[in-house]
C-alpha positions in Angstrom: 104.2 47.9 104.5 104.3 51.6 105.8 105.2 54.0 102.8 105.9 57.3 103.0 106.6 60.4 100.4 108.8 63.3 100.7 108.2 66.1 98.5 110.2 68.6 97.2 112.2 70.2 94.4 115.6 69.1 95.4 117.3 71.7 92.9 120.1 70.5 94.4 119.9 68.1 96.9 121.4 69.7 100.2 122.4 68.1 103.7 119.1 69.6 105.0 117.4 67.3 102.9 119.5 64.1 103.4 118.8 64.8 107.2 115.3 65.0 106.8 115.2 61.5 104.3 117.8 59.7 106.9 115.5 60.4 109.9 112.0 59.9 107.6 113.5 56.5 106.4 113.4 55.1 110.3 110.1 55.7 110.7 108.9 53.7 107.3 109.4 50.7 105.0 109.8 52.6 102.0 110.4 56.2 101.5 109.4 57.5 97.9 111.3 61.0 97.3 108.6 62.9 95.4 110.6 64.9 92.8 108.2 68.0 91.8 108.4 69.1 88.4 107.9 72.5 88.9 108.1 74.5 85.9 107.3 78.0 87.7 110.2 77.6 89.7 112.7 76.9 86.6 114.8 74.7 88.4 118.8 75.1 87.6 119.2 70.9 87.2 116.9 69.2 85.1 114.6 66.4 86.2 116.8 63.8 85.4 119.6 65.3 86.8 117.8 65.6 90.4 116.3 62.0 90.3 120.3 61.0 89.5 121.3 63.1 92.4 118.8 61.8 94.8 119.5 58.2 94.0 123.3 58.5 94.1 123.1 60.2 97.6 120.7 58.0 98.9 121.6 54.7 97.7 124.1 54.2 100.7 121.6 55.6 103.2 119.2 53.0 102.2 121.4 50.0 102.8 122.3 51.6 106.0 118.7 51.9 107.1 117.3 49.2 105.7 114.7 50.8 103.9 113.6 51.2 100.4 114.4 54.7 99.3 113.3 55.8 95.4 113.1 58.4 93.2 109.7 59.5 91.8 109.2 62.4 89.9 105.8 63.9 89.6 103.6 66.7 88.2 100.5 66.5 89.5 98.8 67.6 93.1 100.7 66.0 95.9 98.1 64.3 97.6 97.3 62.5 94.1 101.2 61.5 94.1 100.6 60.3 97.3 97.8 57.8 96.1 99.8 57.0 93.1 103.0 55.8 95.1 100.7 54.3 98.1 101.7 56.7 100.7 100.1 56.9 103.7 102.3 59.5 105.2 103.8 63.0 103.8 106.7 63.7 105.4 108.0 67.3 105.4 110.9 69.2 106.7 110.5 72.4 108.9 113.4 75.1 109.2 112.0 77.7 110.6 108.5 79.0 112.2 107.9 80.6 108.5 108.1 77.4 107.1 105.0 76.1 109.4 102.4 78.5 108.0 102.7 77.7 104.5 102.9 73.9 105.7 100.1 74.4 108.1 97.8 75.8 105.2 99.0 72.5 102.7 98.2 70.3 105.3 94.5 71.3 106.1 94.1 71.4 102.3 95.2 67.9 102.0 93.2 66.4 105.0 90.2 67.7 103.2 91.2 66.2 99.8 91.9 62.7 101.4 91.8 62.6 105.0 93.5 59.0 104.9 96.9 60.4 104.4 98.9 62.1 107.3 101.3 64.5 107.1 104.4 64.3 109.6 106.7 67.2 110.3 110.5 66.8 111.1 112.4 69.5 111.9 115.9 69.9 110.1 119.0 69.4 112.8 120.0 72.3 114.1 123.2 72.9 111.9 121.0 72.6 109.0 117.7 74.7 109.3 119.5 77.5 107.4 120.1 75.4 104.4 117.8 76.2 101.4 118.6 75.1 97.7 117.7 78.5 96.7 120.7 80.1 98.9 123.3 77.5 98.1 122.7 78.2 94.6 123.2 81.6 95.2 126.3 81.2 97.2 127.6 79.0 94.2 126.7 81.8 91.6 128.5 84.4 93.7 131.7 82.2 94.1 131.4 81.1 97.6 132.1 77.7 99.1 128.9 75.7 99.4 130.7 72.5 100.9 128.9 72.8 104.0 125.6 72.4 102.6 125.9 70.1 100.2 128.0 66.6 99.4 131.1 66.4 97.6 129.3 65.0 94.4 126.3 67.6 94.4 129.1 70.3 95.3 130.9 69.2 92.3 127.8 68.8 89.8 126.3 72.5 91.1 129.8 74.0 90.2 129.9 72.4 86.5 126.5 73.4 86.0 127.2 77.1 87.1 130.5 77.1 84.9 132.2 77.6 87.9 136.0 75.9 88.9 136.4 74.3 92.0 138.6 75.9 94.1 
């Protein structure tokens, strides 16, 4: 069984994330969405809320692709999380050249820690390349329309979390 790990904070999950999940699911039998417990980032949504959003957003996608897609919280090293879930592959999404430099370093370090785990980069679709959770949250905070960046349920959860009234 081919198992991949797609890690991130997913605060919140965006259409860019969903695009990478959809395309990553086509490559493996099981795709584990590693939800990082990153206290330094100070996420807007709790771990439980982020996991629930991922599970809700991926349920239909799992049926559609025939790939088992599961959310898995983690707070350890990425390579240790990959081992914990039995992943042979780490899936990473790239939006721009700036992402590549950081990801390139991470791959090098992960290969030293465990050379049996391969990293695969997937470029986000052109219409999703500018989407970043941080920017989505900022747009929502400033009363902008985020409907082009997240699904309707995520938009609703984001506005509720920020105490905003949907327009």
